[in-house]
C-alpha positions as CSV (number, residue, x, y, z in Angstrom):
1,M,130.7,111.3,54.4
2,K,130.5,113.3,58.0
3,A,131.8,116.8,57.9
4,L,135.0,117.4,60.3
5,P,134.2,120.1,62.9
6,S,135.9,123.5,62.4
7,P,135.9,126.5,64.8
8,P,133.8,129.3,63.7
9,S,135.3,132.7,62.4
10,V,138.7,131.6,61.8
11,A,140.5,129.5,59.2
12,T,140.4,125.8,59.8
13,L,143.2,123.8,61.2
14,L,142.7,120.2,60.3
15,S,145.5,118.8,62.8
16,A,145.9,115.2,62.8
17,C,148.2,112.5,63.7
18,L,147.9,111.1,60.4
19,L,149.6,107.8,60.9
20,A,150.4,106.3,64.4
21,P,153.7,106.5,65.9
22,P,156.3,103.8,65.3
23,A,156.8,101.4,68.0
24,L,160.0,103.2,69.4
25,A,157.8,106.5,69.8
26,Q,159.9,108.4,67.2
27,A,158.4,112.0,66.9
28,A,156.1,112.4,64.0
29,T,157.1,114.0,61.2
30,A,155.4,117.9,61.1
31,V,153.6,118.4,57.5
32,T,151.8,121.6,57.1
33,V,149.9,122.3,53.9
34,D,148.3,125.9,53.0
35,A,145.2,125.6,51.1
36,T,144.9,128.8,50.7
37,A,148.4,129.7,49.7
38,R,149.0,129.2,45.6
39,R,152.6,128.0,44.9
40,T,154.6,128.8,41.7
41,I,157.9,126.9,41.5
42,G,160.2,129.0,38.8
43,G,157.0,130.2,37.4
44,V,155.2,127.0,37.2
45,G,151.8,127.0,39.5
46,T,149.5,124.1,38.0
47,L,150.2,120.7,37.6
48,D,150.9,119.4,34.1
49,R,149.8,115.8,34.6
50,A,151.2,114.9,31.0
51,R,154.7,115.6,32.1
52,F,154.9,113.5,35.0
53,F,152.2,110.5,35.4
54,G,152.8,109.2,31.4
55,H,154.2,105.9,30.5
56,T,156.4,104.7,28.0
57,E,155.7,103.7,24.2
58,T,152.4,103.4,22.4
59,F,152.0,99.8,22.7
60,A,148.2,99.4,23.7
61,A,146.4,97.1,26.0
62,P,143.6,95.0,24.6
63,G,140.2,96.2,24.3
64,D,138.6,93.3,25.3
65,S,139.7,91.3,28.5
66,N,138.3,89.7,31.7
67,L,138.8,93.1,33.4
68,G,137.0,94.9,30.6
69,D,138.5,97.4,27.9
70,L,142.1,97.7,29.3
71,R,142.9,100.0,26.3
72,A,140.2,102.6,27.5
73,M,141.4,102.0,31.4
74,T,144.6,103.1,30.6
75,Y,143.8,106.7,29.7
76,A,140.5,107.3,31.0
77,P,140.4,109.9,33.8
78,G,138.3,107.5,36.3
79,E,140.8,104.7,35.9
80,L,144.3,104.9,35.5
81,N,144.7,108.3,33.8
82,T,147.7,108.0,32.1
83,V,149.2,108.4,28.4
84,T,152.2,107.8,26.2
85,G,155.1,110.3,27.3
86,R,157.6,108.9,25.3
87,S,158.0,106.5,22.0
88,S,161.1,105.3,20.4
89,T,160.0,103.1,17.4
90,D,158.4,105.1,14.9
91,F,161.1,106.8,13.1
92,D,163.2,103.7,12.4
93,Q,160.9,100.5,12.8
94,T,157.5,101.9,11.6
95,L,158.9,104.5,9.0
96,A,162.5,103.8,7.8
97,E,163.1,100.5,8.1
98,T,161.1,99.1,5.0
99,I,161.8,102.3,2.9
100,R,163.9,101.9,-0.4
101,E,167.1,104.0,-0.9
102,D,166.7,106.9,-3.0
103,P,168.1,105.8,-6.5
104,S,169.7,108.8,-7.3
105,R,171.3,109.7,-4.0
106,P,172.9,106.6,-2.2
107,G,172.8,106.8,1.2
108,F,169.5,108.9,1.7
109,I,166.1,107.7,2.2
110,D,163.9,108.0,-0.9
111,P,161.9,110.9,-0.2
112,D,159.0,110.3,-2.3
113,R,158.3,107.0,-0.7
114,L,159.0,108.4,2.6
115,R,156.1,111.1,1.9
116,A,153.8,108.3,0.8
117,K,154.0,106.4,3.8
118,L,153.3,109.4,5.9
119,R,150.4,110.6,3.9
120,G,149.2,106.7,4.0
121,S,149.4,104.0,6.5
122,Y,151.1,106.4,9.1
123,R,148.6,108.9,9.1
124,D,145.8,106.1,9.5
125,R,148.0,104.9,12.4
126,L,147.8,108.4,14.3
127,Q,144.2,109.2,13.3
128,N,142.5,105.8,13.8
129,G,145.0,103.3,15.1
130,T,144.8,101.7,18.6
131,R,148.5,102.7,19.5
132,W,147.7,106.4,19.3
133,E,144.2,105.9,20.5
134,G,145.2,107.4,24.3
135,I,147.2,110.1,22.9
136,R,144.2,111.1,21.0
137,A,142.0,110.9,23.9
138,A,144.0,112.8,26.3
139,P,143.1,116.3,27.1
140,D,146.7,117.9,26.6
141,P,149.3,115.1,25.9
142,L,153.1,115.9,25.9
143,L,155.2,113.4,23.7
144,V,158.9,112.7,23.0
145,Q,159.6,110.8,20.0
146,S,162.8,109.2,20.1
147,G,165.1,107.9,17.7
148,R,167.3,104.9,18.4
149,Y,170.7,103.5,17.9
150,G,170.6,100.2,16.4
151,T,169.3,97.9,13.1
152,K,165.9,98.8,12.5
153,W,167.4,101.8,10.4
154,P,168.2,100.4,6.9
155,A,171.9,99.5,6.5
156,Y,172.3,102.1,3.6
157,V,171.6,105.1,6.2
158,L,173.9,104.2,8.8
159,Q,177.0,105.9,9.8
160,P,180.0,103.4,9.6
161,G,180.8,102.0,12.8
162,T,178.2,104.0,14.6
163,G,174.8,102.4,14.3
164,L,173.5,105.9,14.0
165,P,171.7,107.3,10.7
166,R,174.2,109.7,9.1
167,A,173.6,113.4,10.2
168,D,172.6,114.4,6.8
169,A,170.3,111.7,6.1
170,Y,168.8,112.1,9.4
171,A,168.3,115.7,9.3
172,E,166.5,115.5,5.9
173,F,164.3,112.5,7.1
174,L,163.3,114.7,10.1
175,G,162.4,117.6,8.2
176,I,160.1,115.5,5.8
177,Y,158.5,114.1,8.8
178,L,157.8,117.4,10.6
179,E,156.4,119.0,7.4
180,E,154.2,116.2,6.7
181,V,153.0,115.2,10.2
182,V,153.5,118.3,12.8
183,Y,153.7,121.5,10.8
184,G,153.0,121.5,7.4
185,P,149.7,122.8,6.0
186,N,148.2,119.3,5.9
187,A,149.8,118.2,9.2
188,Y,147.7,115.7,11.4
189,L,149.5,115.2,14.4
190,P,146.8,114.6,17.1
191,M,148.2,116.8,19.9
192,D,149.5,120.4,20.0
193,P,152.7,120.7,18.2
194,S,154.1,122.8,20.6
195,R,154.3,119.7,23.3
196,F,156.1,117.3,20.5
197,H,159.6,116.9,21.1
198,I,162.6,115.1,19.4
199,E,165.1,113.0,21.1
200,L,167.6,112.2,18.6
201,V,169.3,109.1,19.9
202,N,168.5,106.5,22.6
203,E,171.3,105.8,25.1
204,P,173.9,106.1,22.6
205,D,177.0,106.2,25.6
206,L,176.3,102.4,25.6
207,H,177.7,102.0,22.2
208,F,180.9,104.4,22.0
209,R,183.1,102.6,19.7
210,D,185.1,102.7,16.5
211,G,186.4,106.3,17.3
212,F,182.9,107.6,17.7
213,T,183.3,109.9,21.0
214,P,181.4,111.9,23.3
215,E,182.5,114.8,21.1
216,D,181.4,113.3,18.0
217,L,177.8,112.6,19.8
218,A,177.6,116.3,20.7
219,D,178.5,117.6,17.3
220,Y,176.0,115.1,15.9
221,H,173.2,116.7,17.6
222,R,174.3,120.1,16.9
223,D,174.5,119.7,13.0
224,I,171.4,117.9,13.1
225,A,169.5,120.3,15.3
226,R,171.0,123.3,13.0
227,A,169.9,121.7,9.9
228,V,166.1,120.9,11.0
229,K,165.9,124.3,12.6
230,A,166.8,126.0,9.5
231,R,163.4,124.8,8.3
232,F,161.4,124.6,11.4
233,P,162.9,127.1,14.0
234,Q,159.8,125.9,16.2
235,A,161.1,122.4,16.6
236,S,162.1,121.3,19.6
237,I,165.0,118.7,19.4
238,G,167.2,117.4,22.4
239,G,169.2,114.7,24.1
240,P,171.7,112.8,24.0
241,G,169.5,110.2,26.2
242,L,172.3,109.0,28.3
243,A,172.1,105.5,29.8
244,L,175.1,106.1,32.2
245,T,174.3,108.8,34.8
246,H,176.9,108.1,37.6
247,F,178.3,111.2,36.5
248,E,180.7,111.1,39.6
249,D,182.6,108.0,38.4
250,G,186.2,108.6,37.8
251,G,186.4,111.6,40.1
252,F,183.4,113.3,37.8
253,G,184.9,112.2,34.6
254,R,182.0,110.9,33.3
255,N,180.3,114.4,34.2
256,Q,182.9,115.9,31.7
257,Q,182.5,113.6,29.0
258,S,178.9,113.3,29.1
259,V,177.4,116.4,30.2
260,R,179.8,119.3,29.7
261,T,181.0,118.0,26.4
262,F,177.6,118.2,25.2
263,L,176.5,121.4,26.6
264,E,179.8,123.1,25.4
265,R,179.5,121.7,21.8
266,A,175.8,121.6,21.4
267,G,174.1,123.6,24.0
268,D,173.4,126.5,21.9
269,D,171.4,124.5,19.2
270,T,169.3,122.1,21.7
271,D,166.4,122.4,23.7
272,F,166.7,119.9,26.4
273,F,169.1,117.6,27.9
274,S,167.7,113.8,28.2
275,L,168.7,111.0,30.7
276,H,167.8,107.7,31.9
277,P,168.5,107.3,35.7
278,Y,168.1,103.7,36.9
279,E,168.4,101.4,39.7
280,R,169.8,98.0,39.0
281,Y,169.6,94.7,41.0
282,D,171.6,91.5,40.2
283,T,170.3,88.3,40.6
284,L,173.6,85.9,41.8
285,A,174.1,82.4,41.3
286,N,173.0,81.3,44.4
287,G,169.5,83.2,43.8
288,E,170.1,86.0,46.2
289,Q,169.6,89.7,45.0
290,V,172.0,92.4,45.4
291,Q,171.7,95.9,44.3
292,A,174.4,96.8,41.8
293,L,173.4,100.5,40.8
294,F,172.0,103.3,42.9
295,E,169.8,106.1,41.8
296,S,168.6,107.4,44.9
297,P,166.2,110.3,45.2
298,G,169.2,112.4,46.9
299,R,171.3,111.5,43.9
300,V,168.6,112.6,41.5
301,A,167.9,115.6,43.0
302,G,171.7,116.5,43.1
303,T,171.9,115.2,39.3
304,I,169.3,118.1,38.3
305,D,171.2,120.6,40.1
306,L,174.5,119.5,38.6
307,I,173.3,119.7,34.9
308,Q,171.5,122.9,35.4
309,A,174.4,124.7,36.8
310,E,176.8,123.5,34.4
311,D,174.1,124.6,31.5
312,Q,174.4,128.0,33.3
313,R,177.8,128.4,33.8
314,I,178.5,127.1,30.2
315,N,175.6,128.8,28.3
316,G,174.2,131.4,30.5
317,R,170.7,129.6,30.7
318,T,169.3,126.6,32.1
319,R,167.3,124.1,29.8
320,Q,164.8,121.6,30.7
321,L,165.7,118.0,31.5
322,A,163.8,115.2,30.2
323,F,163.9,111.9,32.0
324,T,162.7,109.6,28.8
325,E,163.4,106.8,30.9
326,Y,163.8,106.2,34.6
327,G,163.0,103.4,37.1
328,S,164.8,100.1,38.1
329,F,165.5,97.0,36.5
330,N,166.8,93.4,37.1
331,Q,169.8,91.6,35.5
332,A,170.4,87.9,35.8
333,I,174.3,87.4,36.1
334,P,175.6,84.2,34.3
335,G,175.0,81.3,36.3
336,S,171.8,82.5,38.0
337,D,168.3,81.5,36.7
338,G,166.4,83.4,34.2
339,D,163.5,83.9,36.7
340,F,165.4,86.3,38.9
341,G,166.4,83.7,41.5
342,N,164.8,83.8,45.0
343,T,163.1,87.1,44.3
344,P,159.3,86.6,43.7
345,R,157.8,88.3,40.8
346,D,155.6,90.8,42.7
347,E,158.5,91.7,44.9
348,L,160.2,93.1,41.6
349,Q,157.5,94.8,40.8
350,W,157.2,96.7,44.0
351,Q,160.6,97.5,43.8
352,L,159.9,99.3,40.6
353,A,157.0,100.9,41.9
354,R,158.8,102.1,45.1
355,D,161.8,103.5,42.9
356,V,159.5,105.1,40.8
357,R,157.7,107.0,43.3
358,E,161.0,108.2,45.0
359,K,162.0,109.6,41.6
360,L,158.8,111.0,41.0
361,H,158.5,113.2,43.9
362,V,161.8,114.8,43.1
363,F,160.4,115.8,39.6
364,L,157.3,117.0,41.1
365,D,159.6,119.5,43.3
366,R,161.0,121.0,40.1
367,P,158.2,121.7,37.4
368,D,160.3,124.4,36.0
369,A,163.4,122.1,35.4
370,I,161.5,119.3,34.1
371,L,160.3,118.7,30.3
372,N,158.9,115.5,31.3
373,A,159.6,112.2,33.6
374,V,158.3,108.8,31.8
375,P,158.8,105.6,33.9
376,F,159.9,102.5,32.0
377,I,156.6,101.2,32.4
378,A,153.9,99.9,29.7
379,P,150.3,98.9,29.9
380,V,151.2,95.3,28.7
381,D,154.1,93.4,27.7
382,F,155.6,94.4,24.4
383,D,155.3,90.7,23.4
384,D,151.7,90.5,24.5
385,G,149.8,88.2,22.3
386,P,146.7,85.7,22.3
387,G,147.6,82.3,24.0
388,R,150.6,83.2,26.1
389,P,151.3,84.7,29.5
390,T,153.4,87.8,30.2
391,R,157.1,86.8,29.9
392,A,159.3,86.3,33.2
393,A,161.2,89.3,32.0
394,A,158.3,91.7,31.5
395,D,157.5,92.9,35.0
396,N,157.2,96.4,34.4
397,V,153.5,96.4,33.3
398,M,150.2,97.7,34.7
399,W,148.5,94.5,33.7
400,E,149.9,91.2,33.1
401,R,148.2,87.8,31.8
402,D,148.3,84.2,32.9
403,A,148.4,81.2,30.9
404,A,144.8,81.1,30.9
405,G,144.7,84.4,29.2
406,N,143.2,86.4,32.2
407,Y,144.6,89.6,33.1
408,S,145.2,91.3,36.7
409,E,146.3,94.6,37.8
410,T,149.9,94.7,39.0
411,I,150.9,97.2,42.0
412,L,152.5,99.1,39.1
413,G,148.9,99.8,37.6
414,S,147.4,100.5,41.4
415,M,150.3,103.1,41.3
416,Y,149.0,104.7,38.5
417,R,145.4,104.5,39.9
418,S,146.4,105.9,42.9
419,L,147.6,109.0,41.3
420,A,144.8,109.2,38.8
421,P,142.7,112.1,40.5
422,V,145.5,114.3,41.2
423,R,145.3,117.8,39.5
424,G,145.4,121.6,40.3
425,D,147.3,124.4,41.4
426,Y,150.7,123.7,43.6
427,V,149.8,124.9,46.9
428,D,152.6,125.8,49.5
429,L,153.7,123.2,51.8
430,V,156.3,122.7,54.6
431,G,157.5,119.4,55.9
432,S,159.5,117.5,53.4
433,T,162.4,115.8,55.0
434,G,165.2,113.4,54.1
435,D,162.9,110.4,55.0
436,L,159.5,111.7,53.9
437,Q,158.7,113.2,50.6
438,T,155.6,115.4,50.2
439,A,153.7,117.2,47.5
440,A,150.1,119.1,47.8
441,F,147.7,120.4,44.6
442,R,144.4,122.0,44.9
443,D,141.6,121.8,42.6
444,G,138.9,123.8,43.4
445,N,137.5,122.5,46.5
446,R,139.5,119.2,46.5
447,L,143.1,119.0,47.9
448,Y,145.4,116.3,47.3
449,V,148.3,115.6,49.6
450,L,150.9,113.1,48.3
451,L,153.1,111.4,51.1
452,N,156.0,109.0,50.2
453,N,157.7,107.2,53.0
454,L,161.4,106.6,52.5
455,L,162.2,104.6,55.7
456,D,162.1,100.9,55.8
457,G,159.7,101.1,58.8
458,D,156.5,102.8,59.7
459,Q,156.7,106.8,60.0
460,A,154.3,109.0,61.7
461,V,153.4,112.0,60.3
462,D,151.7,115.2,61.8
463,L,149.6,116.8,59.1
464,D,148.2,120.2,59.4
465,V,146.3,121.5,57.0
466,L,145.3,125.2,56.6
467,A,141.8,125.6,54.9
468,A,139.2,128.2,54.8
469,G,135.6,129.1,55.5
470,G,134.0,125.5,56.8
471,G,137.1,123.6,56.4
472,V,137.2,120.0,55.5
473,A,134.2,118.1,54.7
474,S,135.4,114.7,53.9
475,A,138.7,112.9,53.6
476,T,139.9,109.8,51.8
477,I,143.3,107.9,51.4
478,D,144.7,105.7,48.7
479,R,147.7,103.4,50.0
480,V,150.5,101.6,47.8
481,Y,152.6,99.5,50.3
482,R,153.7,95.9,50.8
483,S,153.3,93.7,53.9
484,G,153.4,90.0,54.8
485,G,155.2,89.3,51.4
486,R,152.4,90.7,49.3
487,N,151.6,93.8,47.7
488,V,149.0,96.0,49.1
489,F,146.7,98.8,47.2
490,I,143.8,100.3,49.3
491,D,141.8,102.4,47.2
492,D,139.4,105.5,48.5
493,A,139.4,104.3,52.3
494,D,137.4,106.9,54.2
495,V,139.6,108.6,56.9
496,S,137.0,111.3,57.9
497,G,136.7,110.5,61.3
498,S,139.8,108.4,61.9
499,L,142.8,110.2,60.8
500,G,144.8,109.6,63.9
501,N,144.4,105.9,63.6
502,L,146.6,105.2,60.3
503,T,149.8,104.1,59.6
504,L,152.1,104.6,57.0
505,S,153.9,101.5,56.3
506,G,157.7,101.2,55.6
507,E,158.2,102.8,51.9
508,E,154.6,103.5,51.4
509,G,153.1,105.8,49.2
510,A,149.7,107.6,50.0
511,V,147.6,110.0,48.3
512,L,145.1,111.7,50.6
513,T,142.0,113.6,48.7
514,L,140.5,116.1,51.1
515,T,137.2,117.6,50.2
516,L,136.8,121.3,51.4
517,T,133.7,122.7,52.4
518,D,134.5,125.8,50.5
519,D,136.2,126.6,47.0
520,V,137.6,130.2,48.2
521,A,139.9,132.4,46.5
522,Y,143.6,132.3,47.4
523,A,144.8,134.4,50.2
524,R,148.6,134.4,49.8
525,D,151.0,133.8,46.8
526,A,154.0,131.7,47.7
527,T,156.8,132.2,44.9
528,T,159.7,129.5,44.7
529,E,162.7,130.2,42.6
530,V,165.9,128.3,42.2
531,F,169.4,129.8,42.1
532,Y,172.7,127.8,41.3
533,G,176.2,128.0,42.4
534,R,178.9,129.5,39.9
535,S,181.0,126.4,40.6
536,T,180.6,122.8,39.7
537,V,182.5,119.8,40.6
538,T,184.8,121.8,43.0
539,P,187.4,119.2,44.6
540,L,187.9,119.3,48.4
541,T,191.4,120.2,49.4
542,R,192.7,116.7,50.6
543,S,194.4,118.1,53.4
544,I,191.6,120.4,55.1
545,G,188.4,119.0,53.2
546,R,187.2,122.3,52.2
547,T,186.0,123.8,49.1
548,G,187.2,127.4,49.4
549,D,184.5,130.2,48.8
550,L,182.1,129.3,46.3
551,E,179.6,131.9,45.0
552,L,176.1,131.7,44.5
553,V,174.0,135.1,42.9
554,A,170.3,135.1,44.1
555,D,168.5,137.9,41.9
556,L,165.8,138.8,44.3
557,G,165.0,142.0,42.4
558,G,165.9,144.2,45.0
559,E,162.6,142.9,47.3
560,L,163.4,142.6,50.8
561,L,163.0,139.1,52.8
562,G,160.8,139.0,55.4
563,A,159.9,136.6,58.5
564,G,157.4,134.5,56.4
565,D,159.7,134.1,53.6
566,R,162.1,130.9,53.7
567,A,165.2,129.3,52.2
568,T,167.0,126.5,51.8
569,L,170.5,125.4,50.5
570,R,171.1,122.1,48.7
571,V,174.5,121.1,48.7
572,S,175.4,117.8,46.3
573,Y,178.3,115.8,46.7
574,G,180.5,112.6,46.0
575,S,183.4,110.8,46.9
576,R,186.3,110.3,44.7
577,D,186.4,107.3,42.3
578,N,183.3,105.8,44.0
579,R,184.9,105.2,47.2
580,P,182.5,105.9,50.5
581,N,184.2,108.4,52.5
582,G,183.4,111.8,54.0
583,P,179.8,112.2,53.2
584,D,178.6,110.1,55.9
585,E,180.4,111.7,58.3
586,G,178.3,115.1,58.6
587,F,180.0,118.3,57.5
588,E,179.7,122.0,57.7
589,V,178.7,125.1,55.4
590,V,180.0,128.7,56.2
591,F,177.0,130.7,54.4
592,N,177.6,134.4,54.4
593,G,179.8,134.1,57.6
594,Q,177.4,132.1,59.5
595,R,178.2,128.1,60.2
596,L,175.3,125.8,59.5
597,R,176.0,122.1,61.0
598,V,174.9,119.2,58.6
599,P,174.9,115.9,61.1
600,P,176.2,112.5,60.0
601,G,174.5,109.5,58.9
602,L,172.4,108.2,55.6
603,L,169.0,109.3,55.5
604,G,166.1,107.7,53.6
605,I,166.5,110.1,50.7
606,D,170.0,108.2,50.1
607,D,168.5,104.9,49.8
608,G,171.8,103.4,51.0
609,D,174.0,105.2,48.4
610,H,177.3,106.2,50.0
611,T,179.1,108.0,46.7
612,F,176.7,110.6,45.8
613,Q,174.3,112.4,48.1
614,S,172.7,115.7,48.6
615,R,171.5,117.7,51.7
616,L,168.9,120.5,52.0
617,I,169.6,123.1,54.9
618,D,167.4,125.4,56.2
619,V,168.9,129.0,55.8
620,P,168.0,131.7,58.4
621,I,166.2,134.3,56.0
622,E,168.1,137.2,57.2
623,L,171.5,135.6,56.0
624,V,170.2,135.4,52.2
625,N,171.5,138.5,50.2
626,D,169.9,139.8,47.2
627,G,173.0,139.3,44.7
628,L,176.2,137.6,45.8
629,N,176.1,134.8,48.6
630,V,179.2,133.3,49.5
631,L,179.6,129.7,50.9
632,D,182.3,127.2,52.2
633,V,181.8,123.5,52.6
634,D,183.8,121.9,55.0
635,F,184.3,118.2,55.4
636,T,187.1,118.4,57.9
637,G,189.7,116.5,56.1
638,N,187.8,114.1,53.6
639,S,188.4,114.0,50.0
640,G,186.0,114.1,47.3
641,F,183.9,116.8,45.4
642,V,181.0,119.0,46.1
643,A,179.3,118.7,42.7
644,A,176.9,121.7,42.8
645,T,174.9,124.1,45.0
646,S,171.7,125.5,44.9
647,L,169.5,127.9,46.8
648,T,165.8,127.8,47.1
649,V,163.9,130.9,48.1
650,T,160.2,131.0,48.5
651,R,158.8,134.4,49.3
652,V,155.2,134.4,50.7
653,V,152.8,137.6,50.0
654,S,149.1,138.1,51.0
655,V,146.7,138.5,48.3
656,P,144.3,141.6,48.9
657,E,140.9,139.5,48.7
658,P,138.8,140.0,52.0
659,G,137.1,137.2,53.7
660,T,139.6,134.9,54.3
661,A,141.3,134.2,57.7
662,L,144.7,133.3,57.9
663,L,145.3,133.0,61.6
664,L,144.7,130.1,64.0
665,G,145.3,131.4,67.9
666,G,147.0,134.4,66.6
667,V,149.8,132.2,65.1
668,L,150.6,132.5,61.2
669,L,151.1,128.8,60.2
670,L,153.3,129.2,57.2
671,G,155.5,131.9,58.2
672,R,157.3,130.8,61.3
673,R,160.8,131.9,61.3
674,R,163.6,129.2,61.7
675,R,166.8,130.3,63.6
676,R,168.5,126.9,63.4
677,A,169.8,125.0,60.8
678,R,167.8,121.9,60.0
679,T,168.9,119.3,57.5
680,R,166.8,116.7,55.4
């Protein structure tokens, strides 16, 4: 490919209008990537692919198809490059369901029969079976093995009225499993045991009944974790795997029940908190589709802050979050047809791909807080079998089969394919807004820039890349979007000489791969830390719509902040009883005495959600205190709640290594001081 020209003796600035301006001449969004500045976020500096680019369950695609070996293509680095990140069928369906009761201890699984199965068929499954082939082939997999609520457990082991195995019997089962498979002298788990995690239950909040309460659920986790950790203190055990994540419902009553109760009663004993944020689309009787549940990227970001702040307030620490399922799904209400009415199948798949990408970018921004994030997408239909096509309801697949037995790759598979090469270190980036999500990684002389358009229409982006030495030799782009009623995937299009002639379509996801002419050492370190406010779910005083003083402690270690450093405040808020009100009208934040204005109106990051939102506000760096910071959120008379506040501080320091130019025309690109508050 033709190398891009670069001026001699200075760092190269690739300044391109990457995407043609929209029809109304909207100003382009400026994005600046510094490939010479290595970034860490909460101490995490390298992309862990297994945390973010996995898929659900171990059900394997066929090894022989019209497209080739789909099973190998699932995990191959040059294909989709994804591995199972969460499985939920091994404990009950694969192991416990067919094992007899212990004849001498009613209500317990026979330990001898369990050990025999673990040493026989289950060992062969993990070491030789096709379902674990991807895990065996992956360089560093991370797996959450989940228990389930339901009838696959033998009836004799169930706790009456709950559908869950009794805590004592479950703890014993897990102890034997961990000894035989994970930690014992003859263990054979085909992965690093430190990256194996246990989620005790799947979506138990859908099944509270017969007196089984949120308090009982928290105690259930506490008791099992204590029993298992008495034998294996290194085991990672978490939960509760919540299905209902609209924590603002009932004036944040659901937060009180689902989050606070769990953290208060089981927080000292569990290792991670798990939940399943989904959007839901309902098909009406007339065939039309409406969105019934919202899980916007703004809501998900606010939820992360809320749980982390609650954990810090209750337990004095923050544990990682596991999003063991996420995405969106469709529901046909009574009276509508089972094919989801007038919405084409490929559009359903596009909605899922779009909704996954929006949340994925939120997770990529917080690698310190995320244990793993697994979209509910599988290689093929769980009921895939010879002689039948993929079921109408199984649209969450990478490949689907027609009635003739031929497979085709869906836009979901193409989404994974576009992300397959992304790897390396986080590098510093400025430019994410409420309408555009961004991320950047560098692996040697390869730079990967991820862009996700949150707008329905086209969006222009000015992309500035600060490189070193000879600059950028070539550039390609992968694009995932929908146009003219069909899904489109463009793979590795050469944009080396035409960066100014591209358009980022509405809701498009793009991955740019830039090949740098030199693999030089980093010239700067950008260190990002997140600090949480002490108060959670603070009601706005109805008469004046203010929170009063909220305290936030930023432990900066006594180091002074400079002009090249930057800070952003996130305010997450919701309305009372799910009623739209003040958040759409804008608000002000008084931060350490200075008033910062947040303008009204929904952004792309809200995705039409009026009831729980978050805003990022640029804070002048000289306002940030090392230690106590005080803020007051003012909604001017509207009722509701400020769910959580957080302050993100990024400090940039030079690395004393010669030979790397950092200036272009005397201007330090990623150190410009911002005086005006800017929201996104």
